[in-house]
N, C-alpha and C positions, 0 to 999 in steps of 0.2 A: 327534487328526487323521484317524482312519480313520472315527470317527463324523460328523466334519464331511463328508468325503468321500461318505459313505453318504448323509447327509441331503440333499446337493447333488444327487446321483443321483435321488433319490426326487422333489426338486422338479422337476428336468428332465423327468422322465417323467410329471408330474402326479400321483403317488402320494401325495397329503397325507394319506391316510387312514392310511398306514404310519408317518408320522412321529409321535414321541411328543407326548403332549398338552402337557407342559412346553415342549418344544423349539418346539413350533407357535405357542404363545402368545407366547413371546419373540420369534420371527420377525414375527408380526403386530403385536405392540406397537411394534417398531422399525421397521416399514415395509418389511421385506425380504419379506413376503407381503401382498398387499392383495386385498380382494374385488373382484370383476369389476364390481360396481356403482359403486365409488368413483371419482369424477371427480378423479384426481390433478392434471390440469391446472387445474381451478377451485381446488383446494387450494394450489398453486404461486401463483396470481395472488393469492389472499388473503394468502399469506405475503409477497409482493412489497409489499404496501401497509402491512404492519405497520412497515415503516421510517419511516412517516410518524408514527407515534407512539412512537419510541424514547426521546424524553426529551432526546436529545442533539442539539446544533446543531453542524454541522461548518463552522469558519471559518478557511479558508485565507488566511493573509496574507503579501503580499509585501512586506516591509520596504525592499528595494531590488531592482532589476533590474541591478545592478553585480554584478561577481564578480571575485575576485583570481586565479583562474586562467581559462585559455581551453581547453577541452576541444575538438577539433576536430568532434566529433559534436553539440554542443549546437545545439539548432533556435532557442534565444531569441536576440533582438536586444538585447544589453546596453546599458543606459544609463549611462555613466560617471557616478559621483557621485550617482546617485539615492538618496534615502533618505526615511524618514518624518519629514516636519515636524511641528513642534509642533500646528500646525492640523490635520494629517490625523491625527496621534495622537488629537487631541481627538474627531474625527468618528468614528473606530474605537471609542474609549471609549463614546461616545454609542450608537453602533450596538450594541455588545455590552450596554449597560444595556437597551436595548430589547427585545433577544432574551432576556435573564435575566428580565425582567418578564413574560414570556409564562407562563401557567400550566401549559403543556404542555413547558415546558423546564426541565430541572433541571441541566444543564450545557453548557458551551460547549468544545469541542474545538478549541484553536487549532493548526493546523499551519502551521508557518513554512516558506516555500518562497521562491523566488527565480527568478533570481540567487543571490547567497550571503545567507542571512538572518542569519548572524551578523557581518556587516560592522559594524554599528553596535548590536550587540546591548545592550551595557551602557549606552549614552547614550540610546538611544531606544525599543527593544524592551522590555526588562526592565522599566522604570518603567510602561509600558503594561500589561504583563500583570499586574503586581503590583497596579495600582489596579483592573483588572477582577477579579482575584481577592479583593481586599479587599471590593469591592461585592458580589460573589457571596455571600460569607460573611455580609453583613449581611442577606440574605433565604434564608439556609439553602441556597444552592446552591453550585456548584463551577465549577472550569475545568480543563482538562488541557492539556498542552502537548507537541506533538511537533516534531521540526525535521529537515528534510531538507537536509543539509549536507555540503561536502567536507571538514570537520573541521578546517581548517587555521587558522581563526580561533579556536578554542576553547582559551584559555589557561588555566594553573592557577588564576588569580585569579577567573576566571568561573565555575569548577566549583561553588563553593558556592552561587552564585545559581541554577544549573541544578538543583542538588540540591533547593533549597528550592521551586523549581516542580516538582519531580519529573519533569523533562523526559525524553521518549524520543527516539529518534533513529533516522534512516536515514542511513547513512554509506556513500559509494560508494568503492570501489576499482577501478582498472582492470587487475586482474590482478597479476601479480608485481612486484617492485620497479622492475626496468628499464622495463618496459612502462608502469607506471603514472606513473612519472616523466618518460617521453616524451609523456604526454597531459596530465597536470595539472602545467603548468610555471608558474612565476611567480618573477620576479627576487628576490623576498623569500626564497626557499627555494633557495638555491645548490646545496646537496646533495640536492635533490629534495623532494617532498612525501611520499612513501610513509612514510618513517620517523616523519615528524611525525603523519600520520594513525594509524599504529599506536600512537605513544605516546599519544594522544589517547583511542583506544578503551581502552587498559589504565588510563589516569587516571581516566576517566569510570566504569569498571566496578568500580574499586578504591575510588572516592570514596563511592558510595552505590548503592542498588538501581536502577540505571539498566537500560534495555532498548535494546538496538542490533540494528536490522536491517542487517547488513553486505552491502550489494548489490554483486555481483561483475559487471562488464559484462563480456562476452566476444564474441570472434571465433572464427574457425576455428583459431586458433593458440594461445589463452589456456591451454587446459587442460593442454598439454605442460608448462607451468612452475609449476603452482600448488601444488606440494609444499612451496615456501618459504612461501607464505600460509598454508598449514595449519600449518607450524610455527610462525608468529608468532602466531597465535591459539590455540594448543593449550592454554595456561594459563588461558584465561578461563572464568569460571563459565558453564556451558551455560544456566543459568537466565537470563542476562544478555544472551545473543547468539544471533541467528539469521542464517543465511546465505540470501540471495536471488541468484538467477541470472537475469541479463537479457542476451539478445543485443543487441549494438549494433545499433540499428534500420537503419543505413545499410549493414551488411554482410549478405552473403548465405551461405546455407549451401552447404558444399562438395559437388561433385557425388558424391564417394564417401561411404561411411558412416562415415569415421573421426571426424568431429566428434561425431555421435551416440552413438557407442562411447565417446569420450572424456569425454563430458557424462555418460553413465550411470556410468561408472567413477568418476567425481568424486563424483558424487552417492552412490554406495554407499560410498565411502571416507568421506564426510563423516559418514554414518549410522553407520558402524561406530565411527566417533570421538564418536558421541553428539552431533553437532550436528544441531538442526532446521534444515530447509532447505525453501524454497518456490521453485517454478518454474513458470512460467505462472500464468495468472489463474483457475485452476479450483479454487475453494475454497467449501466449503459455506456459503452465505449467502443473501440474498434480495434481491441488487441486482447489476447488471451492473459498474458503476463507482461509486465513492464520490462521484465529481462528479455523478452522476445521482440522488443523493438530494434528496428535497424540501427538507429542512433542511441546506442546503448552500450556501456562497457563497464566492467568491474575491476578495479586495480588494486591490488593488495600492496601492504607497506614495503614488501621487497621487490615490487615490479612485476610480480605474477599477475597475468590476466585471465579473467574468467569471464562466462556468459550467464551465470547463475549465482544467485545468493542463497537458494534453498539447498545446498550441498556444501560439505565441509570443504575448505581451500586447501586441497592436497594437490600434489604433482599429477594424480591421477585425473583430476577433474581439471587441470590447468588448460587453458586455450591458446596461450600467447605469453610474449615476454615485452614489457616496456623497454625501449632502447633509450640511449643517452640523448638522441637528438629529438626525443619526444615523439616517436612513432612506435607502432606495434608489430613485432614479427608475430603472426598468427600461425597455429599449427593448421595448415591448408586443409588437410584431410577432414579435421574435426568442424572446420568453419564452412567448407563445403557441404557436409552431411547435414549441419544444422540449417544452412540456407534453403535445402530443398524442402525442408518442411513447411507445410502451410497448415495451421491448427484447426482450420475450418473444414478441412477436406475429407475427414472421416465420414463415411456413409451414414453412421448413427447420428452424427452431429448435424450432418445436412438436414436430416428430418426432424430435428429437433426444434421446438418453438422458441426455446431459450437460447439458441445460438447468438443472437445479436446482444445478449446479455452476459454469454459465457466465452464464445469462441473456442470452445473445446478445451483439450489438455494443452498444457504448456510444451514447448518445444523439448525441454529437459526431460519430461515424463515420457513423451512419444519416443525420445531417442533410447530411452532406458527400457521402455515396454512397448515396443512396436506391435501393432494390431490387438491393443487391449484397451482401447479408447473406451468401449462400451462398458467394460468391467471396472474401469476406473473413473467413471462418470462422476462429477463433482456433486451431482444431486443426490447420490448416495450417501453423501456426509450430512446431508439436510436433516436436523433433528425435529423440524416441525413440519406441518403439511405445507404443501405448495400453496395452497388457498391462504393459510396463515402468513406464509412469507409474503406473498402478493399484498396482503392487508397491511403487513408491517411496513413494507416499502412505500405504499401508499401514504400511510401516516407520516413516515419519516419524510418525505417530500413535503408534506403539508407543514410539518414542523420547520422545515429548512426554509420554506417560502414565508413562513410567519416571522422567522428571525431576521433573514436577509432582505425580505421583500422581493424586488425584481432584480437585485444585485447576484451575482453569482457567489456561492459560498467559497470561502478561502479553501484552497486545495490542500490536502493532507496527504501523508505517505501512504 
């Protein structure tokens, strides 16, 4: 540690000639020290465009816009009884075939979203996924499946099917038992949904090598009572679960610093217990939002096509229509406007040291709020200091390496 601080001091003073040759080479190879003539911004732009040749196509499927619970903060307009008809299943299958037939695509990543995507899973969604999977095998390609769900529709008889698909999950809870049950309510679960969700998480992680991103939605009061949640997931294999913290967007930060303090303490407690954790959207990658990628599309149960999952799925936000031959008729004016946007080109973002972690506002926000990137900077949503955030990220990476060794951690939604 003394050596590290000594090296840091030499770098701060520009005394590079006093750094050992081995240390200097390591720092240069890993990008900590960069020659003055290197155009780092141009390198970042090249990295941004590498996603266009990743070999993976991201297909978000909305099997239904209905839901069996009604969370007060949900922005979507639920359509009761909506589901994936045989005709629409056939269209999606043909579209997936067309994508897999492309030489530069080796895998389709199906992300099931909604609504609640598990409502008609056994009858409609699973047969479609297996049909695409079987076709992919015939041409030596593959599919991946991830599911964003409230986890109340995952029954024990469905789990073997999910295991066969090697499905991963994002499952949301709204805090401790009482708070969660007051938000995710359904006549079907008279005793509340919290225990149902916790049982499902355990059933999945016990059944196969599943991976769960447990999203905890929080407000100013949530962290005061989360010790019970920690107790309920304490026994889960750390390789199979990660925690994600997300503020309910309709709530505002309290005027005092108590929420930030409670947030920091919760993060540190989870790290001490060897849970990996994510907070905010600052992760090393080469895109702002998954929805901004070129090889990405959102297809609804009725064939409507979108380019964003962060808005309600209405005609106003529709970007295209799936055709019977498995192609998309795009609204060209909207597609062209979106294509011209580069999330890294805002002057404020270019000057920001966190550009490689953030990549600026997503295309949807830029479309809706042009020339307002600085006012809408994601850093404004950070409820702990930047130093605290960096410390958390370092410790989180340490925990990840301790759990996985030199292997890459399993990818989560």
